[in-house]
TORKOL-4160 file (C-alpha; in steps of 0.2 Angstrom, whole numbers, padded with zeros to 4 digits, m for minus):
257
<pt num="1" X="0317" Y="0284" Z="0068"/>
<pt num="2" X="0315" Y="0298" Z="0055"/>
<pt num="3" X="0311" Y="0291" Z="0037"/>
<pt num="4" X="0325" Y="0291" Z="0025"/>
<pt num="5" X="0322" Y="0298" Z="0008"/>
<pt num="6" X="0334" Y="0292" Z="m0006"/>
<pt num="7" X="0336" Y="0304" Z="m0021"/>
<pt num="8" X="0346" Y="0299" Z="m0037"/>
<pt num="9" X="0354" Y="0310" Z="m0050"/>
<pt num="10" X="0352" Y="0316" Z="m0067"/>
<pt num="11" X="0339" Y="0306" Z="m0077"/>
<pt num="12" X="0340" Y="0292" Z="m0065"/>
<pt num="13" X="0326" Y="0284" Z="m0055"/>
<pt num="14" X="0322" Y="0275" Z="m0039"/>
<pt num="15" X="0325" Y="0258" Z="m0046"/>
<pt num="16" X="0343" Y="0263" Z="m0050"/>
<pt num="17" X="0347" Y="0261" Z="m0032"/>
<pt num="18" X="0346" Y="0242" Z="m0035"/>
<pt num="19" X="0351" Y="0231" Z="m0020"/>
<pt num="20" X="0357" Y="0246" Z="m0011"/>
<pt num="21" X="0341" Y="0253" Z="m0004"/>
<pt num="22" X="0336" Y="0236" Z="0003"/>
<pt num="23" X="0353" Y="0234" Z="0011"/>
<pt num="24" X="0353" Y="0251" Z="0018"/>
<pt num="25" X="0336" Y="0248" Z="0026"/>
<pt num="26" X="0342" Y="0231" Z="0034"/>
<pt num="27" X="0357" Y="0240" Z="0041"/>
<pt num="28" X="0346" Y="0253" Z="0050"/>
<pt num="29" X="0334" Y="0243" Z="0060"/>
<pt num="30" X="0317" Y="0252" Z="0062"/>
<pt num="31" X="0320" Y="0264" Z="0048"/>
<pt num="32" X="0308" Y="0267" Z="0034"/>
<pt num="33" X="0318" Y="0270" Z="0018"/>
<pt num="34" X="0308" Y="0278" Z="0003"/>
<pt num="35" X="0317" Y="0279" Z="m0014"/>
<pt num="36" X="0309" Y="0294" Z="m0022"/>
<pt num="37" X="0309" Y="0299" Z="m0040"/>
<pt num="38" X="0312" Y="0316" Z="m0046"/>
<pt num="39" X="0299" Y="0323" Z="m0058"/>
<pt num="40" X="0302" Y="0317" Z="m0076"/>
<pt num="41" X="0311" Y="0301" Z="m0070"/>
<pt num="42" X="0305" Y="0283" Z="m0065"/>
<pt num="43" X="0286" Y="0282" Z="m0061"/>
<pt num="44" X="0285" Y="0301" Z="m0064"/>
<pt num="45" X="0293" Y="0300" Z="m0082"/>
<pt num="46" X="0278" Y="0307" Z="m0090"/>
<pt num="47" X="0279" Y="0323" Z="m0079"/>
<pt num="48" X="0288" Y="0338" Z="m0084"/>
<pt num="49" X="0304" Y="0341" Z="m0075"/>
<pt num="50" X="0306" Y="0358" Z="m0067"/>
<pt num="51" X="0319" Y="0369" Z="m0074"/>
<pt num="52" X="0325" Y="0374" Z="m0056"/>
<pt num="53" X="0331" Y="0364" Z="m0042"/>
<pt num="54" X="0319" Y="0374" Z="m0031"/>
<pt num="55" X="0304" Y="0367" Z="m0042"/>
<pt num="56" X="0310" Y="0349" Z="m0039"/>
<pt num="57" X="0311" Y="0352" Z="m0020"/>
<pt num="58" X="0293" Y="0358" Z="m0020"/>
<pt num="59" X="0287" Y="0343" Z="m0031"/>
<pt num="60" X="0296" Y="0331" Z="m0019"/>
<pt num="61" X="0289" Y="0338" Z="m0004"/>
<pt num="62" X="0271" Y="0338" Z="m0011"/>
<pt num="63" X="0273" Y="0320" Z="m0017"/>
<pt num="64" X="0278" Y="0314" Z="0000"/>
<pt num="65" X="0264" Y="0323" Z="0008"/>
<pt num="66" X="0252" Y="0315" Z="m0004"/>
<pt num="67" X="0259" Y="0298" Z="0001"/>
<pt num="68" X="0256" Y="0302" Z="0020"/>
<pt num="69" X="0274" Y="0304" Z="0025"/>
<pt num="70" X="0277" Y="0318" Z="0037"/>
<pt num="71" X="0294" Y="0327" Z="0041"/>
<pt num="72" X="0306" Y="0327" Z="0048"/>
<pt num="73" X="0316" Y="0316" Z="0036"/>
<pt num="74" X="0334" Y="0311" Z="0033"/>
<pt num="75" X="0340" Y="0312" Z="0015"/>
<pt num="76" X="0353" Y="0302" Z="0007"/>
<pt num="77" X="0356" Y="0309" Z="m0011"/>
<pt num="78" X="0368" Y="0308" Z="m0025"/>
<pt num="79" X="0373" Y="0321" Z="m0038"/>
<pt num="80" X="0358" Y="0331" Z="m0044"/>
<pt num="81" X="0348" Y="0323" Z="m0030"/>
<pt num="82" X="0360" Y="0331" Z="m0018"/>
<pt num="83" X="0357" Y="0348" Z="m0025"/>
<pt num="84" X="0339" Y="0345" Z="m0021"/>
<pt num="85" X="0343" Y="0340" Z="m0004"/>
<pt num="86" X="0353" Y="0355" Z="m0001"/>
<pt num="87" X="0340" Y="0367" Z="m0008"/>
<pt num="88" X="0327" Y="0358" Z="0003"/>
<pt num="89" X="0338" Y="0361" Z="0018"/>
<pt num="90" X="0339" Y="0380" Z="0014"/>
<pt num="91" X="0320" Y="0382" Z="0011"/>
<pt num="92" X="0313" Y="0371" Z="0025"/>
<pt num="93" X="0327" Y="0366" Z="0037"/>
<pt num="94" X="0314" Y="0361" Z="0050"/>
<pt num="95" X="0309" Y="0347" Z="0039"/>
<pt num="96" X="0326" Y="0338" Z="0038"/>
<pt num="97" X="0335" Y="0329" Z="0053"/>
<pt num="98" X="0350" Y="0327" Z="0042"/>
<pt num="99" X="0357" Y="0325" Z="0025"/>
<pt num="100" X="0371" Y="0313" Z="0017"/>
<pt num="101" X="0377" Y="0321" Z="0001"/>
<pt num="102" X="0386" Y="0309" Z="m0011"/>
<pt num="103" X="0398" Y="0315" Z="m0025"/>
<pt num="104" X="0389" Y="0331" Z="m0028"/>
<pt num="105" X="0395" Y="0348" Z="m0035"/>
<pt num="106" X="0388" Y="0365" Z="m0030"/>
<pt num="107" X="0390" Y="0382" Z="m0037"/>
<pt num="108" X="0398" Y="0394" Z="m0031"/>
<pt num="109" X="0411" Y="0382" Z="m0023"/>
<pt num="110" X="0418" Y="0374" Z="m0039"/>
<pt num="111" X="0421" Y="0379" Z="m0057"/>
<pt num="112" X="0411" Y="0371" Z="m0071"/>
<pt num="113" X="0425" Y="0360" Z="m0077"/>
<pt num="114" X="0426" Y="0352" Z="m0059"/>
<pt num="115" X="0407" Y="0350" Z="m0058"/>
<pt num="116" X="0407" Y="0340" Z="m0074"/>
<pt num="117" X="0424" Y="0334" Z="m0080"/>
<pt num="118" X="0426" Y="0340" Z="m0099"/>
<pt num="119" X="0431" Y="0322" Z="m0105"/>
<pt num="120" X="0413" Y="0318" Z="m0102"/>
<pt num="121" X="0404" Y="0332" Z="m0111"/>
<pt num="122" X="0402" Y="0323" Z="m0128"/>
<pt num="123" X="0397" Y="0307" Z="m0120"/>
<pt num="124" X="0383" Y="0316" Z="m0109"/>
<pt num="125" X="0376" Y="0324" Z="m0124"/>
<pt num="126" X="0376" Y="0308" Z="m0134"/>
<pt num="127" X="0366" Y="0300" Z="m0120"/>
<pt num="128" X="0353" Y="0314" Z="m0121"/>
<pt num="129" X="0350" Y="0311" Z="m0140"/>
<pt num="130" X="0334" Y="0302" Z="m0144"/>
<pt num="131" X="0342" Y="0291" Z="m0157"/>
<pt num="132" X="0355" Y="0283" Z="m0146"/>
<pt num="133" X="0350" Y="0265" Z="m0141"/>
<pt num="134" X="0346" Y="0261" Z="m0123"/>
<pt num="135" X="0360" Y="0248" Z="m0123"/>
<pt num="136" X="0373" Y="0261" Z="m0129"/>
<pt num="137" X="0367" Y="0274" Z="m0117"/>
<pt num="138" X="0367" Y="0263" Z="m0102"/>
<pt num="139" X="0384" Y="0255" Z="m0106"/>
<pt num="140" X="0391" Y="0273" Z="m0108"/>
<pt num="141" X="0383" Y="0278" Z="m0091"/>
<pt num="142" X="0391" Y="0263" Z="m0082"/>
<pt num="143" X="0408" Y="0268" Z="m0089"/>
<pt num="144" X="0406" Y="0286" Z="m0083"/>
<pt num="145" X="0400" Y="0282" Z="m0066"/>
<pt num="146" X="0408" Y="0265" Z="m0060"/>
<pt num="147" X="0426" Y="0262" Z="m0058"/>
<pt num="148" X="0422" Y="0243" Z="m0057"/>
<pt num="149" X="0413" Y="0242" Z="m0074"/>
<pt num="150" X="0419" Y="0225" Z="m0078"/>
<pt num="151" X="0413" Y="0219" Z="m0061"/>
<pt num="152" X="0396" Y="0228" Z="m0062"/>
<pt num="153" X="0392" Y="0225" Z="m0080"/>
<pt num="154" X="0377" Y="0214" Z="m0076"/>
<pt num="155" X="0367" Y="0230" Z="m0070"/>
<pt num="156" X="0367" Y="0236" Z="m0088"/>
<pt num="157" X="0353" Y="0224" Z="m0093"/>
<pt num="158" X="0343" Y="0230" Z="m0078"/>
<pt num="159" X="0346" Y="0248" Z="m0083"/>
<pt num="160" X="0341" Y="0245" Z="m0101"/>
<pt num="161" X="0325" Y="0237" Z="m0096"/>
<pt num="162" X="0321" Y="0252" Z="m0085"/>
<pt num="163" X="0325" Y="0264" Z="m0099"/>
<pt num="164" X="0313" Y="0255" Z="m0111"/>
<pt num="165" X="0299" Y="0254" Z="m0098"/>
<pt num="166" X="0300" Y="0271" Z="m0091"/>
<pt num="167" X="0310" Y="0282" Z="m0104"/>
<pt num="168" X="0316" Y="0299" Z="m0099"/>
<pt num="169" X="0312" Y="0311" Z="m0113"/>
<pt num="170" X="0326" Y="0321" Z="m0121"/>
<pt num="171" X="0317" Y="0337" Z="m0116"/>
<pt num="172" X="0316" Y="0332" Z="m0098"/>
<pt num="173" X="0335" Y="0327" Z="m0098"/>
<pt num="174" X="0339" Y="0344" Z="m0105"/>
<pt num="175" X="0328" Y="0352" Z="m0092"/>
<pt num="176" X="0337" Y="0343" Z="m0078"/>
<pt num="177" X="0354" Y="0348" Z="m0085"/>
<pt num="178" X="0348" Y="0366" Z="m0085"/>
<pt num="179" X="0342" Y="0365" Z="m0067"/>
<pt num="180" X="0358" Y="0358" Z="m0061"/>
<pt num="181" X="0369" Y="0370" Z="m0071"/>
<pt num="182" X="0359" Y="0385" Z="m0065"/>
<pt num="183" X="0358" Y="0380" Z="m0046"/>
<pt num="184" X="0368" Y="0391" Z="m0034"/>
<pt num="185" X="0369" Y="0383" Z="m0016"/>
<pt num="186" X="0369" Y="0394" Z="0000"/>
<pt num="187" X="0386" Y="0400" Z="0005"/>
<pt num="188" X="0382" Y="0397" Z="0023"/>
<pt num="189" X="0379" Y="0380" Z="0030"/>
<pt num="190" X="0360" Y="0376" Z="0027"/>
<pt num="191" X="0357" Y="0364" Z="0042"/>
<pt num="192" X="0365" Y="0370" Z="0058"/>
<pt num="193" X="0373" Y="0357" Z="0070"/>
<pt num="194" X="0363" Y="0350" Z="0084"/>
<pt num="195" X="0373" Y="0349" Z="0100"/>
<pt num="196" X="0389" Y="0352" Z="0090"/>
<pt num="197" X="0384" Y="0336" Z="0080"/>
<pt num="198" X="0384" Y="0340" Z="0061"/>
<pt num="199" X="0368" Y="0337" Z="0052"/>
<pt num="200" X="0376" Y="0335" Z="0035"/>
<pt num="201" X="0389" Y="0322" Z="0030"/>
<pt num="202" X="0398" Y="0322" Z="0013"/>
<pt num="203" X="0404" Y="0306" Z="0005"/>
<pt num="204" X="0415" Y="0307" Z="m0011"/>
<pt num="205" X="0425" Y="0295" Z="m0022"/>
<pt num="206" X="0443" Y="0301" Z="m0023"/>
<pt num="207" X="0443" Y="0294" Z="m0041"/>
<pt num="208" X="0426" Y="0300" Z="m0047"/>
<pt num="209" X="0429" Y="0302" Z="m0066"/>
<pt num="210" X="0412" Y="0311" Z="m0069"/>
<pt num="211" X="0413" Y="0324" Z="m0055"/>
<pt num="212" X="0429" Y="0330" Z="m0047"/>
<pt num="213" X="0431" Y="0325" Z="m0029"/>
<pt num="214" X="0437" Y="0343" Z="m0027"/>
<pt num="215" X="0419" Y="0348" Z="m0027"/>
<pt num="216" X="0415" Y="0339" Z="m0011"/>
<pt num="217" X="0431" Y="0345" Z="m0003"/>
<pt num="218" X="0426" Y="0363" Z="m0007"/>
<pt num="219" X="0409" Y="0361" Z="0000"/>
<pt num="220" X="0416" Y="0353" Z="0016"/>
<pt num="221" X="0428" Y="0368" Z="0018"/>
<pt num="222" X="0415" Y="0381" Z="0015"/>
<pt num="223" X="0402" Y="0373" Z="0027"/>
<pt num="224" X="0413" Y="0365" Z="0040"/>
<pt num="225" X="0405" Y="0348" Z="0038"/>
<pt num="226" X="0414" Y="0331" Z="0038"/>
<pt num="227" X="0419" Y="0323" Z="0022"/>
<pt num="228" X="0424" Y="0305" Z="0020"/>
<pt num="229" X="0433" Y="0300" Z="0004"/>
<pt num="230" X="0432" Y="0283" Z="m0004"/>
<pt num="231" X="0449" Y="0277" Z="m0011"/>
<pt num="232" X="0444" Y="0268" Z="m0027"/>
<pt num="233" X="0425" Y="0269" Z="m0031"/>
<pt num="234" X="0417" Y="0279" Z="m0046"/>
<pt num="235" X="0403" Y="0292" Z="m0046"/>
<pt num="236" X="0390" Y="0279" Z="m0042"/>
<pt num="237" X="0398" Y="0276" Z="m0025"/>
<pt num="238" X="0383" Y="0265" Z="m0018"/>
<pt num="239" X="0385" Y="0254" Z="m0033"/>
<pt num="240" X="0404" Y="0252" Z="m0032"/>
<pt num="241" X="0404" Y="0250" Z="m0013"/>
<pt num="242" X="0387" Y="0249" Z="m0004"/>
<pt num="243" X="0394" Y="0243" Z="0012"/>
<pt num="244" X="0406" Y="0257" Z="0014"/>
<pt num="245" X="0392" Y="0270" Z="0011"/>
<pt num="246" X="0381" Y="0261" Z="0024"/>
<pt num="247" X="0396" Y="0260" Z="0037"/>
<pt num="248" X="0399" Y="0279" Z="0035"/>
<pt num="249" X="0381" Y="0283" Z="0037"/>
<pt num="250" X="0380" Y="0272" Z="0053"/>
<pt num="251" X="0396" Y="0280" Z="0060"/>
<pt num="252" X="0389" Y="0297" Z="0057"/>
<pt num="253" X="0372" Y="0293" Z="0065"/>
<pt num="254" X="0381" Y="0286" Z="0080"/>
<pt num="255" X="0391" Y="0302" Z="0082"/>
<pt num="256" X="0408" Y="0295" Z="0078"/>
<pt num="257" X="0411" Y="0304" Z="0061"/>
C-alpha cells in the first residue's frame, strides 16, 4: 500500500494530529502513515518557512527522499497543508496516488473573506504576536478550530507544551500566512481520475467558523471531484470527529464515494 503523508495547516506540526494519526493507521491495515512537518514547524521549527507553497512542496519532497521514502504517496492534508498537496499534484502528479483535502481554500475559486472569515482576522493576528502567551494562543486556536471546544479542552495543555518545546517564530508564521495568501491553485483538476475513480476527495465541515465551507464547494464544482460535508464539526475536523474522517477515506479508497 502506498505510504500516507499527513500534512497540517498554518503553524501546526505533526504532533497536532494527536490520536488521529494512530487511529488512521490502525484503520488502514498495512499502511504506513507519516505525519510530516512543514518547514518552520515542529521538528523543523528552526528552519525558515518558504514564502511560497511551491517552496514548501520542494522541501517536503526532499525531506521524504532523505528519509528513504519513495513515491507514489497518498496525502491527507488540512488547510495550508492541503494547498501544499494541491501544488504537489500540479508539479509532480506521478508522485501522488491520491489526495484527501480537508477544510482548505484555494484561489481563484473563493474570495478572501471566505478563505478566512473576517471575524477571525484580529484573533489570528494576536496569535502571531510574540508577546501572546502560549496558553492564550492555544485556547484561541481551539475556539477558532473546534466546534466541540468544551469537550476537546484537554488538548490545550498538550498544544501549550508543543508550543513551548518547539515554538514557531513570528517571522515563520507571517511567512506561512504570506505563502497561503499568495497561492493560486490550478484551474483544472491536477490529478486525473484512474478508470473514472477520482484521485482527489474533499472533506469539509459545514459549520467551519475559520474557513467557509463554500471554499470546498467551489473547488469540488471546478474540479468535478467528490465532496463530503460534516454536519457539526469545526475547522479541525480530525479533532472533532476522527472516525467520520477515517470512514470517508476508507469509502473513497474502496470506490464507494
